[in-house]
C-alpha positions as CSV (number, residue, x, y, z in Angstrom):
1,M,0.0,0.0,0.0
2,I,2.8,2.4,0.9
3,I,4.7,1.5,-2.3
4,G,1.5,2.1,-4.3
5,E,1.2,5.6,-2.8
6,G,4.8,6.5,-3.3
7,M,5.5,5.2,-6.7
8,P,3.2,7.5,-8.7
9,L,5.1,10.5,-7.3
10,A,8.4,8.9,-8.1
11,V,7.4,8.0,-11.6
12,M,6.1,11.6,-12.2
13,G,9.4,13.0,-10.9
14,V,11.5,10.7,-13.1
15,A,9.3,11.6,-16.1
16,L,9.7,15.4,-15.4
17,G,13.5,14.9,-14.9
18,I,13.8,13.1,-18.3
19,L,11.8,15.8,-20.0
20,A,13.9,18.5,-18.4
21,S,17.1,16.7,-19.4
22,F,16.0,16.5,-23.0
23,G,15.4,20.2,-22.9
24,L,18.8,20.9,-21.5
25,T,20.8,18.7,-23.9
26,R,21.6,21.4,-26.4
27,F,23.1,23.5,-23.5
28,V,25.3,20.7,-22.2
29,A,26.2,19.1,-25.5
30,S,29.5,21.0,-25.6
31,L,30.5,19.7,-22.2
32,L,30.0,16.0,-23.1
33,Y,33.0,13.9,-24.2
34,Q,32.2,11.0,-26.5
35,V,28.6,10.7,-25.3
36,S,25.7,11.8,-27.4
37,P,23.4,14.3,-25.7
38,N,20.4,12.1,-26.6
39,D,21.9,8.7,-25.8
40,P,18.9,6.4,-25.1
41,L,21.0,3.9,-23.1
42,T,22.0,6.6,-20.7
43,F,18.5,8.0,-20.3
44,A,17.1,4.5,-19.8
45,G,19.8,3.5,-17.3
46,I,19.3,6.6,-15.2
47,A,15.5,6.2,-15.3
48,I,15.8,2.6,-14.1
49,L,18.3,3.6,-11.4
50,L,16.0,6.4,-10.1
51,G,13.0,4.0,-10.2
52,A,14.9,1.4,-8.2
53,T,15.9,4.0,-5.7
54,A,12.3,5.2,-5.3
55,V,11.1,1.6,-4.7
56,L,13.7,1.1,-2.0
57,A,12.8,4.4,-0.5
58,C,9.2,3.3,-0.2
59,Y,9.7,-0.3,0.7
60,L,12.3,-0.1,3.5
61,P,10.4,2.2,5.8
62,A,7.2,0.2,5.1
63,R,8.9,-3.1,6.0
64,R,10.4,-1.6,9.1
65,A,7.0,-0.2,10.2
66,S,5.2,-3.5,9.6
67,K,7.5,-5.2,12.1
68,V,6.4,-3.0,15.0
69,D,3.7,-4.5,17.2
70,P,0.8,-2.0,17.4
71,M,0.3,-2.7,21.1
72,V,3.9,-2.0,21.9
73,A,3.7,1.3,19.9
74,L,0.6,2.4,21.7
75,R,2.1,1.7,25.1
76,Y,5.0,4.1,24.4
77,E,2.7,6.9,23.3
């Protein structure tokens, strides 16, 4: 459930980042060495890396929170 809530925001962020990076390619093209500004492998690799990071960022706190006994948490509050 938590991953389902967090992933749409992460996907939207990755999509906006890719669109912004396509827009900035003509400005950074002179700074790149032996890499095409529109290299599809680089864009796909970064999108996959950011998506995997977002999954971990949603999953790890959810897994940790699911291990807490609700009665123990209520006692400490």
